[in-house]
N, C-alpha and C positions, 0 to 999 in steps of 0.2 A: 232495844229491839233492832235486829239487823235487817229485817224485812217488814214492810208495812204496806197495807193496801191504801191507795189514794183515797178511797171512799171513807176510810176511818177518819182521816184528817178533816173531812167535810162534815163529820158528825159532831154536833156541839158538845155532847156529853163527853165523848172521848177527847175532844180538843181541850177541854178544861181540866180533865183528869190526867191525861198523859200527852196529848198531842202537842200542846204548846211547849212542853219541856223538850220533846223530841225535835221539834222544829228549831227551837233556840239552840240546842246542842249542835245540830248539824250546820246551822248557819255559822256558828263560831269555829267549828272545825274547818269549814270551807274558807272562812276569812283567813285563818292561819296558814292554810295550804296556799292560798293565793298570795299571801304576804311573802312567803319564801319563793314562790314562782316568779313574782315580779322582781324581787331582789336579784335573783340569779340572771334573769333575762336582761336586766338593765345595768348590771354592774360594770359593763365594759366602758361606759362613759367615765366612771371614776378610775378604773384600772388604766385606761389610756393616759390619763393625766399623770398617774404615778409612773407609768412607763416612760413618759416624756421627761419627767423630773429625774428619774433614775439614770436615764441615758441609754435606753434600748436603741439599737441601730435601725429604727424604723422611721420612714418618712411620715409627714402629716397625712398623706393619702393612705398609707398603710394603716395608720391608727384609725382613720375614719372608716376603713374597710371592715374593721372588726365590729364597730358599732352598727354599720349598715347590714352586715351579714346576720348579726343577732336579730336585728329588726325584721329583715326579710324572712328569716326562719320562724321567728315567733308568730308573725302574721300568717304565714302559710300553714303552720301547724294548727292554727285555730280552725281551719276548715275541717280536717278529720276529727278534731275535738268536738265539733258540733254533734257528732253521732255516737260518741263513746258511752254516754249515760244511758241512752236507749238500748244500745246493743250489749253493754257490759254491766250496767248498774252503777249507781253513784259510788258505792263503797269500793268496788274493785277499781273504778276509774281514779278516784281520789288517791287510793293507796299506791297504785302503780305509777301514776304520773309524778307523784312526789318522790317515789323510790328512784325514778330515772334522773331526778335532779342531782343525785349523788355523783353521777358521772361527770357533768361539767364542773361541779364544785370541786371535787377531788382533783380532776384533771387540770383545772386552772391553777390550783395551788402547786401541783407538781411542776407544771410548765414554768411558772413564775420564779421558781428557785434558781433558774439558770438563765442569765441574760443572753446566752447563745441559742436559746430555743428558737426554732425557725418560725417565720411568720405563718407558714402553712399550718403548723400545729395550733397556733392561737386562732387562726381562722376556723379550723375544725372545731375547736372548743366553743367559739362564738356560735357556730352552727348548732351545736348541741344545746347551748344555753337557751335557744329558741323554744325548747321543750317547755320552759317556764312560761314564756309568752303564750304558747298555744293553750296552756291549761285554763286560761280565762274562759274560753268558750264552753268547755265541759263544766266548769264551776258554775257559770250562770245558768246553764241548762239544768243542772242538778237543783239549784236553789229555786228555780221556777216551779219545780214540782211540789215544793213544800208550802208555798204561800198562795192564798187567794188573790184574785186580780186587784182588789182594792188595797192590798198591802204590798203589792209588788214594787211600786215606785220606791218606797223606803227600803224594802228588802234588797233590791238590786243596788240601790245607792250604798247601803251599808256593806254589802259583800264586795262590790267593786271599789268603793271608796276606801274602806279600811284595808282591803287587800292592796290597794295602791300605795298605802303607807309603807309597804315593803321597800318601795323605791327610795323614799326619803329617809327611812330608818337605815337602809343600806348605806346611803350617802353620809349618814352620821357615824355608823359603826365602822365602816371600812377605814376612814382616816384615823380612827382611834386604835384599831387593832394592829395596824401596820407599825405602830410605834412600840409594840410589846412583842417579846419573843415567846408568845404563848404557844405557838406551834413550831418552835425553833427546831430545825434540823441542821446538823453540822454543815457548814459551808453555805447556808442560805442567806446570810446577812448581805444586804446591799447598801452601798453608800449613796446618799441623795441629798440634794437641797430641795426641799419639798414643802408643801403646805399641809397642815393638819386642820382638824375641826376648830381647834382653839388658838393656834398660833402658827408661826412659820418654823419649820424644821431647818436649821442652818446646815450648810454643807459640812460634811465630815461626820454626820451622825448616821447611825444605822437605822434602816427601816426594814420591815419584814413583809415585803409586798405579797408573798405567797399566802399570807393570812386572809387576803381578800377572797380566796376560794375556800380555804379550810374552815373559816369561822361558820359557814352556813351548815356544816355537818352537825354542829351543836343544836341547830334548830330542826333539821330534817329528820334525824334519827329518832328523837322522841315523838315527833309528829307521825311517823310511820305507825307506831304502836297505837296512837290515838285513832288514826284512820281505820286501822284494821279492827279494833275492838269496840269502837264507839260510833262509827258512821252507820247510816241507815240507807237501805235501798227502798225506793218507792215503786210499788207494782201498780200498773195502770190497766184498767178494764179495756178489753178489746185491742190490746197492744201485744205484740210478741214479747214473751218474757225475756229478760236479759239472760246472758250466758251464766249458768250456775257454776261452771267449772272455772276456778281462778286461772289455771294454766291456759285454757282456751281464750279466756278474756284477755289475758296479758299478751298472748300470741297475736290476737286480733289487733290490739292497740299498737304493738310493735310494727306489724305489717303496714298499718295505715299511716303511722308516723314516718316510716321509711319512705313512703311515696312522697310526702311533703319535703322530707330532708333531701332526697335525691334531686327534686326539681329546684329546690332552693340552691343547692350546690351548682347546678347547671346554670341557673339564672345569674348567680354571683360570678361565675367564670365568664359569662358572656359580657357582663357590664364592666368589669374591672380591667385595668391596664395590665400589661405583662409584669410591671414592677410590683403589682399587688397580687401576683399569681393568677391573673386573669388571662383571657384570650387575646386581649389587645384589639378586639373588634370594635369596642366602644359602642355596643348596642345601646340604644336609648333606654333609660330606666322605665319609661312608659311601656315600651314594647316588652321589656323583660317582665314587668308586672302582669301584663295580659297573658303572656306565654306561661308563666308560672301558675297563675290562678287557673287558667283554662286546662292546662295539662293535669294539675292536681285534681280538679273536679271530674275530668273525664276518667282518670285512672281509678279514683275512688268509686265511681259509678260502676266500672267494670269489676272492681274488687268485691262488691257486695250488692246484690239486688235490693236488699232492704234499704240501702242508702239511695240507690237510684230512684226508688219510688217517692222519696221525699223531695226530689228536685222540683216538684210542682210549685214550691214556694217562689221559684225564680220567675214564674209567670205573673206574679203580683208586682205591679209597678212600684208599690210603696217599699218593697224590699230594696230596690235600686235607689229610690229617693232617699230613704233613711240611711243607706250606705254612704251617700254623698254628705248628708247632714252630720252623720256620726264621724265621718272622716274629718270634718271641720272641727269637731269637739275633741274626741279621744285621739284622733290621728295627730292633731296639733299637740295635745298634752304629752303623748308618749314620744313624739318626735323631738319636741323641745327638751323633754327630760333626758333623752339620749345624748343630745349635743351640749346641754347647758354647761357642764363642768369644763369640757374641752374648749367651748366657745369663750368662756371667761379667761381661760389660760392663754389662748391664742390672741385675743383682742387686747387684753389688759396686762398680760404677763411679759410683753415685749414692747420696746420703744419702736415707733414707726417714724423713721427719719430718712431724709434724702442723703444718699451717699453716691458720689460721682454722677449726680443728676438723676438718680433712680431711687424710688421709695423702697426702703428695705424694712424687713420685719423680723430680724434675727438677733437683735441686741436685747439682752435680758433687762427688764424694768425692775429695778430694786425697790420701787415703791408700789409694786403691783399688789392688789388684794389677792388673798388666797382663794383660789377657785373652790377648794374643798371646804372652806369655811362658810361659803355662801350658797353653793349650788344646791344643797339639800332643801333650802327653804322653798324653792319653786314647786317641786313635786309635793312637798309637805302641804302647802297651801291648796294645791289642786286636789289632793286626796281629801283634805279636810272639808272642802266645799262641795264635794260630789254628793254626799248624803243630803246636804242642804238643797242642792238642785233637785234631787228626787222628791224631797218633801215639798218644795215650792211647786214642783210640777203636779203633785197630787192635789195641791190646794188651788192653784191658779190655771193650770193647764201647761203641759210640757212644751208645746210649741211657742207659747207666749214667753216663757222663761228663756228658751233657746234663742228667740229673736232678740231679746234685750241683750243677752250675753254676746250675740254675734256683733252687734253694733259696737260694744265695748272692745271686742277682739280686734276689730278693724282699726280703731283709734290707737290701741296699745301696740299693735304690730307696727304701725307707722312710727310711733314713738321709739320703739326698739331700733328700727331701721335708722332713724335720724341720729340718735346718740351713738349707735354702733359705727356709723360712717365717720362721725366726728372723732371718735376714739381711735379709729384705724388709720387716721391721717395726722397724728400728732405724736410728738416725743413724750408727751405727758398724758397718756390715755386715762390714767386714774382720775383725772379731773371730771370725767364724764361717767364714772362708774355708778354713782348713786342714782343718777337720772336713768341710765340704762337699766340698772338692776330694778328700780322701782317700776319701770314700764313693763319689764319682763314678769315681775311678780303679779301685776294686774292681769297680764295675759294668762299666767298659770291659774289665777283665781277664777276667771270667767270660763276658761276651758274646763276646769274641774266641775264647776256648777252646771255648765251646759251638758257635761257627760251624764249627770243624773237626770236632768230634765228630758234629754233625748230618750233615755230608757223608758220614761213615763209615756212618751208618745208611742213608742213601740208596743208597750203593754196594752194601750188602748186600740191600736190599729190591728193587732194580730191575735186571733183566738187560740186558746189551748196550747197544744204542743208547738204550733207555729211560732209562738213567742220565742221559745228556746232556740229553734232553728234560725229564726230571723236575727236574734241577738248574736248568735254564734257567727253567722255569715257577715252581718254588718260590722261586727267587732273585728273580724278577720280583715275585711277591706280597710277599715279605719286604722288597724294596727300597722298597715304598710307605711303609715306616717313615720314609724321608727326606722324605716329603710329609706323612704323618699326624702325626708327632711335632711338627714345627714349627707345624702348624696348631693342635694341642691346646695347645701351650705358649703360642702367641700369644694364644689365647682366655683362658687362665688368668691370664697376667700382665696382660692388659688389665683383668680384673675384680679384680686384686689378690690372687690366690690361686695363685701359681705352683706351690706344693708339692702342690696337689691333683692336678696332672698326674701326678706320680710315684706318688702313692697309686693312681691308676687303672692305671698301668703295673704296679704290684705285684699288683693284683687280676688283671690279665691273665696275669701270670707264674704266679700260683697256679692259674689254669685250665689253663695249659699243663703245669704240673707233673702235674696229674691226667691230662691227655690222653696225655702221654708214658708215664706209668706204665700206663695202661689198655691201650694198644696194644703197648707194647714191653718192659715190665718185669713185667707181671702174669703169674704162672707158668702160668695157664691160657690165656694168649693164644697164638694160632697163631704170632705173630712175637715170641715171648718173647726178650728180650735179643739182638737181631740184631747 
């Protein structure tokens, strides 16, 4: 069934005859779409490691700019994605947002075939890969329509958690496919001393870095047929019907995405240096975030009156409170995911020794662990524990689970900072790798679990359609972690103090610990233990 009335899903007889099957099918379609979306949004963390190994003539800041642009784009595009399902229907939204992923996947493959491709081209492709990050908001809004409130914690956890596996599976697939000429085009072979998932690729061997883009076409193209022929639209009583014409729906989606892309490009230009194709004004990242979010919201309101009427959710203080809490959880998860491979490479891939009285970081460490052999484990664990966090939230209360996770996040962030500083000031950084890696894995584990528990809190706080809008907006704010964290880490590693970044994150988590307690665990609070 391509169209179904929401009331039918609430009928017990229909549910047991057909409804449960329809809901299950659409959940798994959504998970697979989100899988590809997350993979393409986050693959710059792995691609930049390969670019560094292969010898692209880009600076450390140039490479971080690609990660940051993708993060800024994906977060900003979540804002228009909040409204796609209501305006265009879940089926059209799923199909077209997945179709658009072909552009960055194919474009990245083509660009990586030539080491002389300009930084600007890669930055444009990073901007477009944000389409994958934005898809999360429309995906969660769509799933919200299929499930009753008492099942939403687990449903959201499964959709987001298994969708997040796209990141870790990407970090497994990419190091493997670059070693095979599966998509070989004449002249595309590149020489590299690199790391793979299973071992180190010694200098003089060929790798096919363009496969990092091309391989996703194998997933996207079959998924398009599944979206078109098997996905279902939910019709709501007393709500404006979605657009029945696919061309009108696709045009609306493109127009709204362009608003987000334009302001992302402007924000990126304002913050980056001239060496990274920026203005050189060095506008602070906080100011850029406020400008990009505000401009996007204002233009979307002018774009459609249907969107403007839904801005009433911003009058609810809990929208803003949950944005802060979810930034602590998902913002940390996605930001750490973005920088984890390149962080391992920069901290442990080089010896940090004093030359002529100055600490240098440009001598290759022959004993370094392979970044690509280990980096996938972090997001894998985070994605694995997300449904568990949702289930625990259903059982014990979302705020309680979030509070416990927050305490562990503070301790593990301080551990990462400690061992990172030790490694960044020694000629044998590999001695501290296991302690650093273990602390980081704990950080991924609890951020993943807290992602699921936070959604449970949102499901309790907000009624009906407002759940989808709130999830969309809070997830957009949180996703800016994929922009903010790479920028902070780039700044700190440039001045030689990378561990300071994680001390700052621990301070932020401490603030969030208090916020979560004040609003949701304080016994005199109106929303005590939701």
